[in-house]
Wavefront OBJ file of the C-alpha trace (Angstrom):
o trace
v 7.183 36.321 31.523
v 4.604 34.868 29.148
v 4.897 31.177 28.334
v 6.499 30.276 25.019
v 5.252 27.106 23.390
v 7.729 24.301 22.828
v 7.426 24.481 19.028
v 8.789 28.064 19.096
v 11.157 27.703 22.010
v 12.889 24.648 20.536
v 12.926 25.726 16.883
v 16.411 24.870 15.520
v 18.703 27.864 15.032
v 21.414 26.108 13.018
v 21.799 23.248 10.596
v 23.427 21.168 13.325
v 20.256 21.317 15.440
v 17.974 20.105 12.659
v 16.448 16.627 13.021
v 16.492 14.568 9.836
v 16.777 16.136 6.351
v 20.464 15.206 6.157
v 20.540 15.274 2.348
v 19.051 18.784 2.196
v 21.412 20.086 4.884
v 24.451 18.583 3.177
v 23.592 20.226 -0.160
v 23.046 23.645 1.450
v 26.181 23.435 3.607
v 28.352 22.491 0.642
v 26.868 25.294 -1.450
v 27.532 27.872 1.266
v 31.071 26.659 1.961
v 31.983 26.616 -1.742
v 30.276 29.935 -2.575
v 27.764 28.239 -4.892
v 24.510 29.688 -3.553
v 21.544 29.656 -5.922
v 19.339 32.742 -6.154
v 16.016 30.825 -5.720
v 15.208 27.843 -3.508
v 12.038 25.766 -3.248
v 11.439 23.633 -0.141
v 8.609 21.094 -0.371
v 7.241 18.669 2.181
v 4.411 18.008 4.589
v 3.649 20.336 7.485
v 6.086 20.615 10.349
v 9.177 19.056 8.734
v 11.337 22.215 8.745
v 10.695 24.181 5.532
v 10.422 27.640 7.114
v 13.044 26.769 9.748
v 15.620 25.931 7.074
v 14.693 29.117 5.230
v 15.431 31.218 8.340
v 18.698 29.391 9.009
v 19.711 30.008 5.385
v 18.906 33.723 5.821
v 21.206 33.771 8.869
v 23.967 32.032 6.915
v 23.771 34.680 4.194
v 23.624 37.709 6.507
v 25.759 36.713 9.493
v 28.218 39.511 10.321
v 31.079 36.983 10.276
v 30.453 36.427 6.545
v 28.591 33.968 4.366
v 28.966 30.687 6.217
v 27.190 27.405 6.902
v 27.707 27.902 10.664
v 26.328 31.328 11.635
v 27.460 32.647 14.972
v 23.953 33.162 16.336
v 25.192 36.056 18.505
v 25.585 39.001 16.142
v 22.773 41.512 15.712
v 21.769 40.055 12.331
v 21.476 36.503 13.681
v 19.579 37.604 16.775
v 17.156 39.761 14.773
v 16.487 36.943 12.293
v 15.790 34.522 15.167
v 13.356 37.004 16.664
v 11.737 37.786 13.308
v 12.547 41.513 13.140
v 15.369 41.607 10.601
v 14.598 44.333 8.053
v 16.102 42.540 5.067
v 14.261 39.254 5.661
v 10.697 39.511 4.394
v 8.492 36.538 5.303
v 5.305 36.542 3.235
v 2.276 34.324 3.700
v 1.091 33.614 0.162
v -2.201 32.222 1.481
v -3.264 35.713 2.604
v -1.604 37.639 -0.239
v -2.756 35.822 -3.344
v -3.633 38.823 -5.546
v -1.384 40.036 -8.315
v -1.346 43.566 -6.828
v 0.250 42.183 -3.656
v 2.951 40.474 -5.711
v 3.660 43.587 -7.764
v 3.917 45.679 -4.600
v 6.376 43.163 -3.213
v 8.501 43.136 -6.363
v 8.785 46.914 -6.364
v 11.089 46.649 -3.338
v 13.407 44.104 -4.970
v 15.488 46.719 -6.770
v 16.466 48.487 -3.557
v 19.683 47.474 -1.779
v 19.559 45.819 1.650
v 19.188 48.201 4.581
v 21.397 46.306 7.041
v 22.380 42.881 5.793
v 24.311 41.454 2.889
v 21.273 40.042 1.082
v 17.561 40.717 0.979
v 15.860 37.381 1.573
v 12.243 36.872 0.488
v 10.609 33.861 2.172
v 7.255 33.074 0.521
v 5.382 30.440 2.515
v 2.618 28.307 0.970
v 3.606 29.682 -2.419
v 1.183 27.363 -4.224
v -1.673 29.611 -3.026
v -0.640 32.448 -5.347
v -2.908 33.159 -8.292
v -1.872 32.523 -11.888
v -1.421 36.239 -12.473
v 0.796 36.475 -9.391
v 2.983 33.633 -10.660
v 3.282 35.349 -14.041
v 4.312 38.601 -12.365
v 6.949 36.737 -10.358
v 8.469 34.860 -13.292
v 10.959 37.374 -14.683
v 12.191 38.589 -11.316
v 12.562 35.029 -10.063
v 14.656 34.127 -13.096
v 17.026 37.137 -13.016
v 16.858 38.827 -9.634
v 19.362 41.525 -8.572
v 22.566 40.072 -7.078
v 21.589 41.187 -3.577
v 18.261 39.234 -3.552
v 17.544 35.606 -2.643
v 14.135 33.961 -2.971
v 13.121 31.038 -0.721
v 9.782 29.443 -1.532
v 8.040 26.868 0.671
v 5.008 24.738 -0.105
v 3.157 21.623 0.987
v 1.649 21.091 -2.485
v 4.259 21.469 -5.266
v 1.887 20.010 -7.870
v -0.007 23.316 -7.906
v 3.086 25.357 -8.756
v 3.540 26.093 -12.497
v 6.457 24.319 -14.139
v 7.802 27.706 -15.219
v 8.338 28.538 -11.533
v 9.719 25.091 -10.691
v 12.320 25.319 -13.456
v 13.709 28.556 -12.017
v 14.251 27.178 -8.505
v 16.632 24.786 -6.823
v 14.175 22.260 -5.402
v 14.629 20.325 -2.161
v 12.133 17.684 -1.010
v 11.968 17.446 2.785
v 11.010 13.998 4.003
v 8.667 13.032 6.813
v 10.475 12.324 10.049
v 10.627 8.808 11.423
v 9.000 8.074 14.792
v 12.424 7.142 16.190
v 13.851 10.522 15.156
v 10.959 12.398 16.743
v 11.060 10.268 19.893
v 14.793 10.807 20.395
v 14.389 14.569 20.003
v 11.461 14.667 22.437
v 13.431 12.727 25.042
v 16.277 15.225 24.754
v 13.821 18.124 25.035
v 12.093 16.643 28.079
v 15.432 16.132 29.771
v 16.311 19.793 29.192
v 12.887 20.884 30.429
v 13.176 18.621 33.521
v 9.863 16.919 32.786
v 9.245 13.381 34.019
v 8.265 11.135 31.116
v 7.577 7.487 30.445
v 9.288 6.098 27.320
v 6.032 4.591 26.051
v 4.353 7.999 26.312
v 7.095 9.621 24.235
v 6.786 6.912 21.590
v 3.013 7.347 21.500
v 3.352 11.086 20.886
v 5.984 10.462 18.188
v 3.724 8.008 16.345
v 0.720 10.327 16.605
v 2.741 13.191 15.070
v 2.711 11.342 11.734
v 6.131 12.570 10.609
v 5.711 16.213 11.691
v 8.009 17.588 14.384
v 5.813 20.626 14.943
v 2.773 18.405 15.522
v 4.842 16.339 17.960
v 5.836 19.415 19.952
v 2.251 20.680 20.008
v 0.997 17.292 21.236
v 3.783 17.216 23.806
v 2.738 20.627 25.120
v -0.834 19.419 25.444
v 0.172 16.119 27.063
v 2.365 17.841 29.679
v -0.509 20.161 30.579
v -2.944 17.224 30.706
v -0.632 15.241 32.988
v 0.012 18.136 35.342
v 3.649 18.588 34.401
v 4.342 14.873 33.805
v 4.166 12.674 30.760
v 2.357 9.438 31.663
v 1.447 6.904 28.999
v -2.101 6.297 30.290
v -2.771 10.024 30.412
v -1.464 10.510 26.880
v -3.590 7.622 25.607
v -6.726 9.054 27.226
v -5.930 12.537 25.968
v -5.512 11.433 22.349
v -8.175 8.720 22.528
v -5.673 6.241 21.124
v -6.000 2.500 21.474
v -3.603 0.498 23.635
v -1.681 -2.424 22.204
v -3.374 -4.629 24.795
v -6.806 -3.861 23.302
v -5.604 -4.654 19.792
v -3.999 -7.901 20.987
v -7.320 -8.883 22.580
v -9.080 -8.190 19.279
v -6.681 -10.522 17.453
v -7.205 -13.180 20.130
v -10.964 -12.853 19.653
v -10.534 -13.294 15.907
v -8.398 -16.392 16.458
v -11.047 -17.862 18.735
v -13.878 -16.905 16.379
v -15.633 -15.270 19.349
v -17.916 -12.535 18.019
v -19.269 -11.728 21.499
v -15.731 -11.057 22.751
v -15.027 -8.694 19.841
v -18.226 -6.738 20.425
v -17.460 -6.461 24.143
v -14.007 -4.994 23.407
v -15.556 -2.448 21.053
v -18.085 -1.526 23.760
v -15.238 -0.962 26.246
v -13.359 1.259 23.797
v -16.500 3.295 23.094
v -17.167 3.663 26.836
v -13.606 4.969 27.320
v -14.120 7.510 24.501
v -11.277 5.995 22.508
v -10.838 6.937 18.876
v -12.666 4.075 17.171
v -11.460 5.195 13.733
v -7.881 4.429 14.791
v -8.697 0.867 15.902
v -8.588 -0.521 12.360
v -5.348 1.333 11.699
v -3.724 -0.133 14.818
v -5.159 -3.563 14.008
v -3.751 -3.496 10.471
v -0.357 -2.463 11.879
v -0.351 -5.462 14.255
v -1.460 -7.814 11.472
v 1.354 -6.495 9.304
v 3.889 -7.294 12.008
v 2.370 -10.766 12.464
v 2.833 -11.410 8.740
v 6.447 -10.238 8.976
v 7.185 -12.763 11.701
v 5.414 -15.579 9.852
v 7.404 -15.056 6.649
v 10.629 -13.703 8.187
v 10.842 -15.180 11.715
v 14.182 -13.545 12.519
v 13.043 -10.034 11.590
v 12.797 -7.436 14.359
v 12.301 -3.706 13.860
v 14.060 -1.895 16.730
v 11.714 1.073 16.298
v 8.771 -1.040 17.446
v 8.141 -2.724 20.774
v 5.846 -5.511 22.057
v 7.443 -8.110 19.796
v 6.824 -10.842 22.393
v 3.053 -10.558 22.125
v 3.278 -10.309 18.326
v 5.281 -13.566 18.263
v 2.598 -15.320 20.308
v -0.213 -14.083 18.038
v 1.698 -14.901 14.847
v 2.308 -18.471 16.003
v -1.394 -19.015 16.675
v -2.704 -17.616 13.363
v -2.499 -19.014 9.860
v -0.932 -16.822 7.147
v -4.161 -16.980 5.139
v -6.205 -15.591 8.047
v -3.703 -12.780 8.649
v -3.743 -11.753 4.991
v -7.555 -11.773 4.868
v -7.937 -9.819 8.112
v -5.405 -7.235 6.957
v -7.271 -6.708 3.680
v -10.619 -6.345 5.467
v -9.092 -3.887 7.979
v -7.691 -1.735 5.170
v -10.982 -1.721 3.283
v -12.875 -1.103 6.514
v -10.877 2.093 7.110
v -11.807 3.267 3.630
v -15.520 2.526 4.140
v -15.708 3.832 7.710
v -16.990 7.232 6.582
v -19.949 5.564 4.861
v -21.063 3.713 7.996
v -23.877 5.154 10.159
v -21.287 5.820 12.894
v -17.682 4.743 13.655
v -18.759 2.081 16.136
v -21.057 0.404 13.611
v -18.366 0.493 10.944
v -15.790 -1.020 13.300
v -18.134 -3.781 14.472
v -19.087 -4.709 10.919
v -15.432 -4.884 9.853
v -14.618 -7.244 12.741
v -17.672 -9.407 12.074
v -16.752 -9.522 8.395
v -13.377 -10.977 9.376
v -15.211 -13.847 11.047
v -17.849 -14.297 8.355
v -15.358 -14.662 5.505
v -12.801 -16.774 7.300
v -11.263 -19.369 4.911
v -12.333 -22.981 5.321
v -9.854 -25.380 6.846
v -8.625 -28.372 4.770
v -11.200 -31.160 4.288
v -14.018 -28.882 5.491
v -16.240 -29.133 2.467
v -19.976 -28.851 2.039
v -22.394 -31.425 0.686
v -24.449 -31.041 -2.444
v -28.052 -29.931 -1.920
v -31.099 -30.585 -3.981
v -30.484 -27.521 -6.180
v -26.941 -28.584 -7.011
v -25.329 -25.838 -4.876
v -22.509 -26.474 -2.421
v -23.118 -25.485 1.203
v -19.899 -24.644 3.025
v -19.294 -26.149 6.435
v -17.871 -24.089 9.319
v -14.153 -24.432 9.984
v -13.259 -27.237 12.401
v -12.080 -26.527 15.902
v -8.332 -26.249 16.442
v -6.718 -29.636 17.002
v -9.763 -31.613 15.938
v -9.768 -33.679 12.771
v -12.400 -32.590 10.252
v -14.406 -35.511 8.956
v -16.331 -35.146 5.743
v -18.725 -37.733 4.368
v -19.936 -36.292 1.085
v -23.096 -37.520 -0.565
v -23.484 -38.031 -4.289
v -24.188 -34.759 -6.051
v -27.334 -34.662 -8.166
v -26.475 -33.553 -11.680
v -28.172 -33.733 -15.055
v -26.832 -36.608 -17.132
v -25.574 -35.679 -20.593
v -27.249 -37.240 -23.608
v -24.709 -39.970 -24.333
v -24.576 -43.691 -23.888
v -21.501 -43.453 -21.649
v -23.573 -41.821 -18.913
v -26.340 -44.436 -18.756
v -24.417 -46.347 -16.086
v -24.806 -45.484 -12.398
v -22.422 -42.672 -11.479
v -19.941 -43.563 -8.707
v -19.738 -41.505 -5.547
v -17.621 -38.349 -5.808
v -14.327 -38.273 -3.966
v -12.991 -35.526 -1.711
v -9.513 -34.224 -2.524
v -7.027 -32.979 0.041
v -8.008 -29.398 -0.796
v -11.577 -30.030 0.379
v -13.237 -29.696 -3.049
v -15.854 -32.224 -4.178
v -14.632 -33.743 -7.452
v -15.649 -36.485 -9.837
v -13.601 -39.671 -10.228
v -11.814 -40.150 -13.525
v -11.047 -43.255 -15.545
v -7.590 -44.576 -16.244
v -5.646 -43.281 -19.224
v -6.165 -46.424 -21.279
v -9.945 -45.955 -20.989
v -10.065 -42.217 -21.663
v -8.175 -39.899 -24.028
v -6.004 -37.152 -22.547
v -8.223 -34.224 -23.707
v -11.246 -35.762 -21.983
v -9.173 -36.738 -18.953
v -7.825 -33.197 -18.667
v -11.360 -31.778 -18.749
v -12.292 -33.887 -15.717
v -9.333 -32.581 -13.729
v -11.002 -29.124 -13.493
v -7.686 -27.296 -13.865
v -7.380 -23.534 -13.766
v -4.925 -20.808 -14.602
v -1.355 -21.588 -15.622
v -1.692 -25.299 -14.791
v -4.573 -25.609 -17.250
v -2.596 -23.842 -19.971
v 0.371 -26.154 -19.318
v -1.827 -29.277 -19.531
v -3.463 -28.077 -22.775
v -0.084 -28.205 -24.562
v 0.782 -31.770 -23.478
v 0.306 -35.016 -25.415
v 0.061 -38.223 -23.396
v 2.698 -40.520 -24.814
v 2.573 -43.515 -22.488
v 1.314 -44.631 -19.095
v 3.432 -47.259 -17.336
v 2.254 -47.970 -13.811
v 2.451 -44.801 -11.787
v 4.615 -43.062 -14.411
v 2.906 -40.846 -16.979
v 5.035 -39.758 -19.935
v 4.058 -36.635 -21.887
v 5.375 -34.864 -24.962
v 5.727 -31.093 -25.125
v 6.716 -29.010 -28.141
v 10.042 -27.239 -27.685
v 8.465 -23.898 -28.553
v 6.243 -24.282 -25.474
v 9.131 -25.377 -23.240
v 8.853 -22.219 -21.130
v 5.722 -23.731 -19.560
v 7.608 -26.725 -18.166
v 8.667 -25.233 -14.840
v 8.834 -27.308 -11.673
v 5.893 -25.529 -10.044
v 3.440 -26.350 -12.845
v 4.708 -29.913 -13.198
v 4.260 -30.503 -9.464
v 0.774 -28.954 -9.513
v -0.396 -31.168 -12.386
v 1.202 -34.234 -10.820
v -0.550 -33.533 -7.496
v -3.897 -33.043 -9.233
v -3.609 -36.339 -11.072
v -2.625 -38.120 -7.856
v -5.642 -36.686 -6.034
v -8.047 -37.716 -8.777
v -6.718 -41.248 -9.201
v -6.196 -41.880 -5.515
v -2.637 -43.087 -6.036
v 0.779 -41.468 -6.507
v 1.563 -40.300 -10.034
v 4.962 -39.361 -11.453
v 5.121 -37.072 -14.507
v 7.872 -37.308 -17.115
v 8.217 -34.717 -19.892
v 9.975 -35.085 -23.217
v 10.385 -32.022 -25.396
v 10.178 -32.653 -29.133
v 10.733 -30.455 -32.151
v 7.700 -31.593 -34.134
v 4.144 -30.512 -33.418
v 2.422 -32.577 -30.746
v -1.231 -33.598 -30.797
v -2.100 -31.623 -27.693
v -5.588 -30.419 -26.700
v -4.473 -26.870 -27.497
v -3.541 -27.844 -31.074
v -6.752 -29.832 -31.470
v -8.776 -26.866 -30.229
v -6.984 -24.500 -32.588
v -7.560 -26.799 -35.545
v -11.228 -27.140 -34.660
v -11.571 -23.355 -34.521
v -9.881 -23.024 -37.894
v -12.299 -25.562 -39.384
v -15.275 -23.722 -37.928
v -13.967 -20.430 -39.261
v -13.395 -21.898 -42.725
v -16.921 -23.319 -42.742
v -18.319 -19.936 -41.678
v -16.407 -18.085 -44.414
v -17.522 -20.611 -47.036
v -21.135 -20.288 -45.888
v -20.964 -16.490 -46.111
v -19.406 -16.545 -49.578
v -22.037 -18.992 -50.848
v -24.951 -17.031 -49.389
v -27.214 -15.672 -52.144
v -27.838 -12.368 -50.378
v -24.137 -11.747 -49.979
v -23.534 -12.585 -53.639
v -26.264 -10.171 -54.647
v -24.734 -7.354 -52.595
v -21.344 -8.020 -54.155
v -22.712 -7.970 -57.711
v -25.014 -4.954 -57.274
v -22.982 -2.645 -55.067
v -19.435 -3.954 -55.287
v -19.541 -4.951 -51.640
v -16.732 -6.915 -50.105
v -16.369 -8.942 -46.933
v -14.059 -7.318 -44.378
v -11.164 -9.482 -43.299
v -11.501 -11.053 -39.839
v -15.132 -9.906 -39.589
v -16.552 -13.411 -40.065
v -16.875 -15.454 -36.895
v -18.473 -18.891 -36.470
v -21.699 -19.123 -34.528
v -21.211 -20.366 -30.964
l 1 2 3 4 5 6 7 8 9 10 11 12 13 14 15 16 17 18 19 20 21 22 23 24 25 26 27 28 29 30 31 32 33 34 35 36 37 38 39 40 41 42 43 44 45 46 47 48 49 50 51 52 53 54 55 56 57 58 59 60 61 62 63 64 65 66 67 68 69 70 71 72 73 74 75 76 77 78 79 80 81 82 83 84 85 86 87 88 89 90 91 92 93 94 95 96 97 98 99 100 101 102 103 104 105 106 107 108 109 110 111 112 113 114 115 116 117 118 119 120 121 122 123 124 125 126 127 128 129 130 131 132 133 134 135 136 137 138 139 140 141 142 143 144 145 146 147 148 149 150 151 152 153 154 155 156 157 158 159 160 161 162 163 164 165 166 167 168 169 170 171 172 173 174 175 176 177 178 179 180 181 182 183 184 185 186 187 188 189 190 191 192 193 194 195 196 197 198 199 200 201 202 203 204 205 206 207 208 209 210 211 212 213 214 215 216 217 218 219 220 221 222 223 224 225 226 227 228 229 230 231 232 233 234 235 236 237 238 239 240 241 242 243 244 245 246 247 248 249 250 251 252 253 254 255 256 257 258 259 260 261 262 263 264 265 266 267 268 269 270 271 272 273 274 275 276 277 278 279 280 281 282 283 284 285 286 287 288 289 290 291 292 293 294 295 296 297 298 299 300 301 302 303 304 305 306 307 308 309 310 311 312 313 314 315 316 317 318 319 320 321 322 323 324 325 326 327 328 329 330 331 332 333 334 335 336 337 338 339 340 341 342 343 344 345 346 347 348 349 350 351 352 353 354 355 356 357 358 359 360 361 362 363 364 365 366 367 368 369 370 371 372 373 374 375 376 377 378 379 380 381 382 383 384 385 386 387 388 389 390 391 392 393 394 395 396 397 398 399 400 401 402 403 404 405 406 407 408 409 410 411 412 413 414 415 416 417 418 419 420 421 422 423 424 425 426 427 428 429 430 431 432 433 434 435 436 437 438 439 440 441 442 443 444 445 446 447 448 449 450 451 452 453 454 455 456 457 458 459 460 461 462 463 464 465 466 467 468 469 470 471 472 473 474 475 476 477 478 479 480 481 482 483 484 485 486 487 488 489 490 491 492 493 494 495 496 497 498 499 500 501 502 503 504 505 506 507 508 509 510 511 512 513 514 515 516 517 518 519 520 521 522 523 524 525 526 527 528 529 530 531 532 533 534 535 536 537 538 539 540 541 542 543 544 545 546 547 548 549 550 551 552
């Protein structure tokens, strides 16, 4: 007897044998049991998730000799013939090879005839999105009002290409991709029935490689059993698919943690020598980095569908969250750019080296100013060693004011590692000028712009804030501004806010008033300009509102 592939031999013959798709099965079973069967169905989903299988099971439910039921007997002549694909009243059409309108018209000519053997004539149109526009138009009327003895079942992997006029006439079911755990459990059951020795890791590897498709999983399983000589061994499956072991990916992460470029390149050379799929390395690496981030932010989290959590815990404990986030982003972008690289190995090596080249600086690892006024970044310090920075005065052009004729003091280094200028105390400098020297950014800067310094008493700084801007006074912004002041002054600072109803003399208000003055001066200058007056008198010209802007 000729060999029958696993995908055909183990195709489900009833709803109870289906893996996943519980919501679709429940809707169909309830419709069949309550005699509420629609005349047109549309099954959508990726390849190998059960669209055509469900269509055949539904044809059996409608034509089983025991009656319309959600549990066909599977033993009558109708059920057997449908399973074997020779039932006269079930017409399975491949729309990809019959796209012309003449093919559709020829098909519809048979709709009016009664079934030859069964209760219903069932038309299964696979890959229906491949039909031409004329074919869809020819199908419209029949699909909307077919004879009572006809059922249409459409299947597609690309529903976006189906006209909305067709979609509105069908009962649509979206079949979801299967989870690796669902595929793995089904494969283990199948292997037990087939009496094939299998390692659990090998089954999981096949399930992950199937990418949500049961048919792809069964095809890979067939190939893996043949490759392993009747056994399913994890090493054989990995070599067959060219996949990358978790051990290799863990070594890559360890090389990144150590900053060892030579180690990373050596691992890539080993993978290339073993003919592993280098394009999948970045995918596996990003998956490991994702799990490391999960453990760093949710230490108690464990996904039972994934293994090797012990090694992930060790790697997560040794890496900083910032490094993990950066490496993950570079791995994702590297996968996108891999097709533009000269070859996969070059693209992989460059992505790994980029992870080292753009590694964030550790705290207090700051550069010194050079003769051109640029900041040279220092390499990150070794783990466990204290980074010592001795910054030199930065050469800068002095502004043309008397206040800058004195010798500038040495810049101080903040705890964030940035070279900053010292500031004067509040009684020597107004708050707008003091705020400018803090070099604030983002929301903290906006918050500071709406404050008015009311009083400074020791380490306590009291500010006023208008009630209408009270939404800015959240704890996070207050703490950020307080920390920045403390860093600049070299001593602890406590901020106190008092919200008032009247307008406060904040830098934001001062800036707005200055802009209004500049705008008023610009409008007055335009109106007094002789050329403008001449244009108004001669041609009735007028100045458009909001078109006048002060010169910067």
